[in-house]
C-alpha positions in Angstrom: -18.4 -11.6 -38.0 -18.6 -8.2 -39.9 -22.3 -9.0 -40.7 -23.0 -9.8 -37.1 -21.4 -6.5 -36.0 -23.4 -4.7 -38.6 -26.6 -6.2 -37.4 -25.6 -5.5 -33.8 -24.8 -1.8 -34.5 -28.0 -1.4 -36.5 -30.1 -2.8 -33.7 -28.1 -0.6 -31.3 -28.8 2.5 -33.4 -32.4 1.3 -34.4 -31.8 2.5 -38.0 -34.2 2.2 -41.0 -32.6 1.0 -44.2 -33.6 4.2 -46.1 -32.2 6.5 -43.4 -28.8 7.5 -44.9 -27.7 9.5 -41.8 -28.2 6.5 -39.7 -26.2 4.3 -42.1 -23.3 6.7 -41.8 -23.5 6.5 -38.1 -23.5 2.7 -38.4 -20.2 2.7 -40.2 -18.7 5.1 -37.6 -19.8 2.7 -34.8 -18.2 -0.2 -36.6 -14.9 1.7 -36.8 -15.0 1.9 -32.9 -16.5 -1.4 -31.9 -14.5 -3.8 -34.1 -11.0 -2.6 -32.9 -12.3 -2.5 -29.3 -13.4 -6.1 -29.5 -10.0 -7.1 -31.1 -8.0 -5.3 -28.4 -10.1 -7.0 -25.7 -9.6 -10.4 -27.2 -5.9 -9.7 -27.5 -5.7 -8.6 -23.8 -7.4 -11.7 -22.6 -5.2 -14.0 -24.8 -2.0 -12.3 -23.5 -3.2 -12.6 -19.9 -3.8 -16.3 -20.3 -0.3 -16.8 -21.9 1.4 -14.8 -19.1 -0.5 -16.8 -16.4 0.6 -20.1 -17.9 4.2 -18.8 -18.2 4.4 -17.7 -14.5 2.8 -21.0 -13.4 5.5 -22.8 -15.2 8.3 -20.7 -13.6 6.9 -21.3 -10.1 6.8 -25.0 -10.7 10.4 -25.1 -11.8 11.5 -22.9 -8.9 9.8 -25.2 -6.4 11.4 -28.2 -8.0 14.8 -26.5 -7.9 14.3 -25.5 -4.3 13.4 -29.1 -3.3 16.4 -30.4 -5.1 18.7 -27.8 -3.4 17.3 -28.7 0.1 17.8 -32.4 -0.7 21.4 -31.7 -1.6 21.9 -29.7 1.6 20.4 -32.4 3.7 22.5 -35.1 2.0 25.6 -33.0 2.5 24.9 -32.4 6.2 24.2 -36.0 6.7 27.6 -36.9 5.1 29.4 -34.3 7.3 27.8 -35.7 10.5 28.8 -39.2 9.4 32.3 -38.3 8.6 35.1 -39.4 10.9 35.9 -35.8 11.8 32.6 -35.2 13.5 31.9 -38.7 14.7 32.7 -38.0 18.3 29.9 -35.3 18.4 27.2 -37.8 17.7 28.6 -40.5 19.8 29.2 -38.1 22.8 25.5 -38.2 23.6 25.4 -41.9 24.2 28.9 -43.1 25.0 31.1 -42.3 28.0 34.2 -43.2 26.0 33.4 -40.7 23.2 32.3 -38.1 25.8 35.9 -38.2 27.1 37.2 -38.0 23.6 35.2 -34.8 23.1 36.3 -33.4 26.4 40.0 -34.1 25.5 39.5 -31.6 22.7 37.5 -29.0 24.4 39.6 -29.1 27.6 42.9 -29.5 25.8 44.4 -26.3 27.2 43.9 -27.6 30.7 45.0 -31.1 30.3 48.0 -32.0 32.5 50.0 -35.2 31.9 49.2 -37.7 34.7 52.9 -38.5 35.0 53.4 -35.0 36.5 51.4 -36.1 39.5 54.1 -37.7 41.6 53.2 -41.3 42.5 52.9 -42.0 46.2 52.0 -38.4 47.1 48.2 -38.8 46.9 46.6 -38.4 50.4 42.9 -38.6 50.9 41.5 -35.5 52.5 37.8 -36.3 52.4 35.1 -37.8 50.2 33.2 -35.3 48.0 30.2 -35.4 45.8 31.8 -37.4 43.0 34.5 -39.3 44.9 37.7 -39.0 47.0 39.4 -35.6 47.2 43.2 -35.9 47.4 46.2 -33.7 48.2 49.1 -34.4 45.9 52.4 -33.1 44.6 52.5 -31.7 41.0 55.7 -31.2 39.1 56.3 -27.6 38.0 58.3 -26.3 35.0 61.4 -26.0 37.3 63.4 -29.2 37.6 63.1 -30.8 41.0 60.4 -28.4 42.2 56.8 -29.4 43.0 53.6 -27.6 44.2 50.8 -29.0 46.3 47.5 -29.3 44.6 44.0 -30.7 45.4 42.5 -33.4 43.2 38.8 -33.9 43.0 38.3 -37.3 41.4 35.7 -39.2 39.5 36.1 -43.0 39.4 35.4 -45.3 36.5 32.2 -46.6 38.0 30.5 -43.3 37.3 27.6 -43.3 34.9 27.2 -41.1 31.8 25.4 -38.3 33.5 27.9 -38.0 36.3 30.7 -37.9 33.8 29.0 -35.2 31.8 28.3 -33.1 34.9 31.9 -33.5 36.2 33.3 -32.3 32.9 30.9 -29.4 32.7 32.0 -28.3 36.2 35.6 -28.2 34.9 34.5 -26.1 32.0 32.5 -23.8 34.3 35.7 -23.1 36.3 37.6 -22.5 33.1 35.1 -20.0 31.8 35.0 -18.3 35.3 38.5 -17.0 34.7 41.1 -15.9 37.3 40.5 -13.8 40.4 43.0 -13.5 43.2 40.3 -14.2 45.8 38.8 -17.3 44.2 40.2 -20.8 44.4 41.9 -21.3 41.0 41.6 -24.2 38.6 45.1 -25.5 37.8 44.2 -28.1 35.2 42.6 -31.5 34.7 43.2 -35.1 33.7 40.3 -36.3 31.5 42.0 -38.6 29.0 40.9 -41.7 31.1 39.6 -42.7 34.4 39.9 -41.7 37.2 39.2 -38.2 36.1 40.8 -35.4 38.0 39.9 -31.7 38.5 43.0 -30.1 39.8 42.6 -27.1 42.1 45.2 -25.0 43.9 46.0 -25.8 47.5 46.5 -23.3 50.3 48.8 -23.7 53.2 46.5 -22.6 56.1 43.5 -24.6 55.0 39.9 -23.5 55.4 39.1 -20.4 57.5 36.8 -22.2 60.0 39.5 -24.7 61.0 41.9 -21.8 61.3 39.5 -20.0 63.6 39.1 -23.0 65.8 42.8 -23.4 66.0 43.2 -19.7 67.0 40.7 -20.3 69.8 42.8 -23.1 71.2 45.9 -20.7 71.2 47.9 -23.3 69.3 48.1 -21.5 65.9 51.7 -20.5 65.1 53.3 -18.7 62.1 57.0 -19.5 61.7 57.0 -20.8 65.2 55.4 -17.7 66.8 52.0 -17.9 68.5 49.4 -16.4 66.3 46.2 -14.5 67.2 43.6 -13.1 64.8 43.3 -9.3 64.9 40.4 -7.0 64.0 42.4 -5.6 61.1 42.8 -9.1 59.7 39.1 -9.7 60.1 38.6 -6.6 58.0 41.1 -7.8 55.4 39.6 -11.2 55.0 36.1 -9.6 54.8 37.3 -7.2 52.1 38.8 -10.0 50.0 35.7 -12.2 50.3 33.6 -9.1 49.2 35.9 -8.6 46.2 35.3 -12.2 45.2 31.5 -11.8 45.5 31.7 -8.6 43.4 33.6 -10.5 40.7 30.9 -13.2 40.7 28.2 -10.6 40.3 30.1 -9.1 37.3 29.8 -12.6 35.8 26.1 -12.7 36.6 26.6 -15.4 39.2 26.1 -15.8 42.9 27.8 -18.1 45.5 24.9 -19.4 47.6 26.9 -20.8 50.4 29.0 -18.1 52.0 30.6 -19.4 55.3 33.9 -19.8 56.9 34.2 -23.4 55.8 34.2 -22.1 52.2 37.0 -19.7 52.6 40.6 -20.9 52.2 43.7 -19.1 53.6 47.2 -18.8 52.2 50.2 -18.2 54.4 50.2 -14.5 53.2 46.7 -14.4 54.7 45.2 -14.1 51.3 41.5 -15.4 51.4 40.3 -17.6 48.5 36.5 -18.2 48.2 35.7 -21.8 47.2 32.7 -24.1 47.2 31.1 -22.9 43.9 28.8 -25.9 43.6 25.6 -23.9 43.9 26.9 -21.2 41.5 27.5 -23.9 38.9 24.0 -25.4 39.4 22.4 -22.0 39.0 24.5 -21.4 35.8 23.7 -24.8 34.3 20.0 -25.2 35.3 18.8 -21.7 36.5 18.5 -20.3 39.9 15.1 -21.8 40.6 16.5 -25.3 40.0 19.2 -25.1 42.7 18.9 -28.1 45.0 22.1 -27.9 47.1 21.6 -28.0 50.8 23.0 -25.1 53.0 22.8 -25.0 56.8 19.7 -22.9 57.7 21.5 -20.5 60.1 23.6 -19.3 57.2 20.7 -18.6 54.8 18.8 -15.4 54.2 15.2 -15.3 55.1 14.1 -15.4 51.5 16.1 -18.6 51.0 14.4 -20.2 54.0 11.1 -19.3 52.2 12.4 -21.4 49.2 12.9 -18.4 46.9 15.6 -18.6 44.3 19.1 -17.7 45.6 20.6 -14.3 44.6 23.6 -12.0 45.3 21.4 -10.3 47.9 21.2 -13.6 49.8 25.0 -13.8 49.5 25.3 -10.4 51.3 23.2 -11.7 54.2 25.4 -14.8 54.5 28.5 -12.5 54.3 27.2 -10.9 57.5 27.1 -14.4 59.2 30.7 -14.9 58.0 31.8 -11.8 59.7 30.2 -13.1 62.9 32.1 -16.4 62.5 35.4 -14.5 62.2 34.9 -12.2 65.2 33.9 -15.1 67.5 36.7 -17.4 66.2 34.2 -19.9 64.6 31.2 -19.8 66.9 27.9 -20.9 65.2 25.4 -18.1 64.6 22.2 -17.7 66.7 23.6 -20.1 69.4 20.3 -19.8 71.5 18.0 -20.6 68.6 17.3 -24.1 67.4 17.6 -24.6 63.6 13.9 -25.4 63.3 13.0 -22.1 64.8 15.3 -19.8 62.9 12.8 -18.6 60.3 10.0 -17.4 62.7 12.9 -15.9 64.8 14.0 -13.8 61.8 10.5 -13.0 60.7 10.0 -11.3 64.2 12.9 -9.0 63.2 15.2 -10.5 65.9 19.0 -10.0 65.5 22.0 -11.6 67.1 23.5 -10.0 70.2 26.8 -8.3 69.9 29.6 -10.8 70.7 31.7 -9.9 73.7 34.8 -10.2 71.4 33.4 -7.5 69.1 34.5 -3.9 69.9 31.9 -1.2 69.5 33.8 0.4 66.6 33.6 -2.8 64.6 
C-alpha cells in the first residue's frame, strides 16, 4: 500500500527521480495522505458498526412493544370475560342482563316493591310505555303513606323499549331537584313490570283545574275557589323558574302548556312532561320527533326547525293565555291548518275579556 501511495504522490507532484526537492515534498505528502486515508476508513467502519447496532436496538424495541401490546390485549380480554364485568357485555344483547346492569347504576333510587301497598294501584291513563297508576307508598313513618304516580313498563317490552325506559329514569336522576319540577321519587327495576315512581300532586294538572274553576265547582277546604290574577302571576313565575333551571342544564322543555303543569294544594306549580327534553338530550335537538299541538308551537317549530328555549318562551305566552281564560284554547278563530300563515302575517290574539289592561 505504501508503494501505491508513493507512486500516487509522485504522479500527483509529477517529480523526476533526480529532483531531490521533489522527493522531499513526496515524503511530506505521504505524512498527510496516509493518516487521512486511515482516518477516513476508520470513520466509515465506525458508521457501519453504529448503524448495525441501532438497527438491532430498533428491532428489539419493536419486538418488545408487540409483546407488551399482546399482554395488554390478553389482560383486557381476561377482564372483560371475568364474572365481575360479564353484565357489561351481556347488557347489549340481553334484557335480563340489562336489568342487572340497571340495578347497579340505579341502586340509589331502587324502592322495594313491598312498600307499594297492594290493592292501591289505580289506572289513571295509558302512557307511551304502558299504564300509569296512582298508588300508595309507605314512608319511613310507621302507618303513614304518600300518594305517588307509577309509570309502568310491562314484560312484553322489547330490548330497545327497556333500554329507553331505563335511560329516562337516569335522565330524571341526573336532572336533580327543583321545587317547580315534578320530582322523581324512585324506581323498581329489579324485575317486570318496571316502575318509574314520580311524586303526585293533590290538585292534578293545571288545565283540569282551570276547567273546574270555570264551572264554579272548585273548592278548597269546602270553600268555593276562584283563580285570581295574583295567582296567575304566581304560577307563571314558578313555571318561568323551572324553565330557567332547565336552561342552566342546557335543556329545553318543548311542550309548555297547562296540561303539563301540576298543582299542589299550596298552589305550588310543578312542570312535568319532559319527554321532548329527554329526546333532545339523548339524540340531539334536530332528532326530536314528539308531536305537540300546533297552536302551542312557536313559528320556527312550525317551520320544522329544532326546538330551543326561545320556542319555550313563545309557548309560555300561550300558557299565560290559557290561565287568564280558564283553559280556553288559543287562536279560537283560526283552524290548526292555517295557524302558520296566520302567524307569518304577524297576527296576534285579541285581548281576552277576562284580562285586565294592567295584566
